[in-house]
N, C-alpha and C positions, 0 to 999 in steps of 0.2 A: 793269758789268764782269763778266767771267767769270774764274774762278780755277781753275788746275790746281794741285792740292795733293798733297803726299806726307806721309802720316802714318806714324809708327813706333809699333808696339805696344810698350808697356812690359812686356808679359808674355813674348812670344816674340821680340821685337826685329825682326820682319819688317815690311816696308813695305807700304803700301796707297796706291794712286794713284787719284785721282778728279778730277772737275771739278764746279763749281757756280757759281751766281750769288750765293750768300750763304755765304761761307766760315765765318764764326762759327757760323751756324745749322747748317751741315753737320757741323762738328766736334762740336758739342753732340749732334747726332743720333747720330753714331758712338759717342761716349762714354756716351750714355744707354742704349745697347743696342738702339736702334730700327732698326738696319741688320742684317739677317739674316746677311750675309756677314762682318761684323766683330764681332758681339756677343760671341763667345767669346774675343776678343783684347783687350778693353778693359782699361785705359785707353790712349788714344793721345795722342801729342803731334805737333803740326805741326812738321816739320823743314825744309820747303821749300814755297814757292808762287810762282806767276807769275800776273800779271794780264793779261787780254786784253780788248779792246773788242769783239771778234767771237767769237761762240759757236763757230763752226766752227774757228777758229784754236785755241781752247782744247781742243776735242775732238781735233783732230789731234795736239796736243802731249801730251795724255793718252795717246793710242794709242802715240806714240813712247816715252814713259816706261815703258810696259809691255813694250817689246821688250828684247832683250838689250843692244842698243846704248844704249837709253835708260837702262837700269839702270846700265850702265858709266859713262855721263855723270854720273848722280846721284852715284855713288860718287866720281868724280873731282872734281866741284865741291864736294862736302861732305867731302873727305878728312880735314880736321882734325876735323870733327864725329865721324866714324867712328873716327878714330885716338884721340881723347880718350875715346871710349866703351870702348875696349879696355884703357885704363889702369886 
């Protein structure tokens, strides 16, 4: 399986989107500071993920989530999560 995941930094509240074949390992790598692009924003929490059998499908979904339309989609489907965070 391949996973598209969205992490949220507990430091700056910004999102990070990626894909992987081992979600638990990848999250550990992000939170241990082994990823150059995210090490200054740790710790992260997984707020959303999707599973795919095909790598290309996961890659295409990752690219979509990184677009403006994809970000709007995430905010829409996780509206209660983001609303609760503002409380």
